[in-house]
C-alpha positions in Angstrom: -12.8 -17.6 -7.1 -9.7 -17.8 -5.0 -7.3 -17.7 -8.0 -9.0 -14.5 -9.4 -8.8 -12.8 -6.0 -5.2 -13.8 -5.7 -4.4 -12.5 -9.2 -6.1 -9.1 -8.5 -4.2 -8.9 -5.2 -0.9 -9.3 -7.1 -1.9 -6.7 -9.7 -2.8 -4.3 -6.8 0.6 -5.0 -5.2 2.5 -4.3 -8.4 0.6 -1.0 -8.9 1.3 0.0 -5.3 5.0 -0.7 -5.8 5.0 1.3 -9.0 3.2 4.2 -7.2 5.7 4.1 -4.3 8.6 4.2 -6.7 7.1 7.2 -8.5 6.6 8.9 -5.2 10.3 8.3 -4.2 11.4 9.7 -7.6 9.2 12.8 -7.4 10.3 16.3 -6.4 8.0 16.3 -3.4 9.4 17.2 0.0 10.5 14.3 2.3 7.5 14.8 4.5 5.2 14.7 1.5 6.8 11.6 0.3 6.4 9.9 3.7 2.7 10.8 3.8 2.1 9.5 0.3 3.9 6.3 0.9 2.0 5.7 4.2 -1.3 6.4 2.4 -0.5 3.8 -0.2 0.7 1.3 2.3 -2.2 1.7 4.7 -5.0 1.9 2.2 -3.6 0.0 -0.9 -6.5 0.5 -3.4 -7.8 3.8 -2.1 -4.3 5.2 -1.7 -3.3 4.1 -5.2 -6.4 5.8 -6.7 -5.8 9.0 -4.8 -2.2 9.0 -5.8 -3.1 8.4 -9.4 -5.2 11.5 -9.6 -3.6 13.8 -7.0 -0.1 12.5 -6.2 3.3 13.9 -7.0 4.7 12.9 -10.4 8.1 11.3 -10.9 11.0 13.2 -12.3 10.5 11.7 -15.7 7.2 13.4 -16.1 8.8 16.8 -16.1 
């Protein structure tokens, strides 16, 4: 069971890093970026899910 939990933790870490990079590249204000990054860092799973549905999109999406 430990290996599966560790693997899922690594997947979540990779997704959070991807989300943070997208926030940094987005057109959101600096304050908005800070809030999104803090949300993702403090609540990794919940923050990622909220960002996925409601977060600012990267510059490539435009």
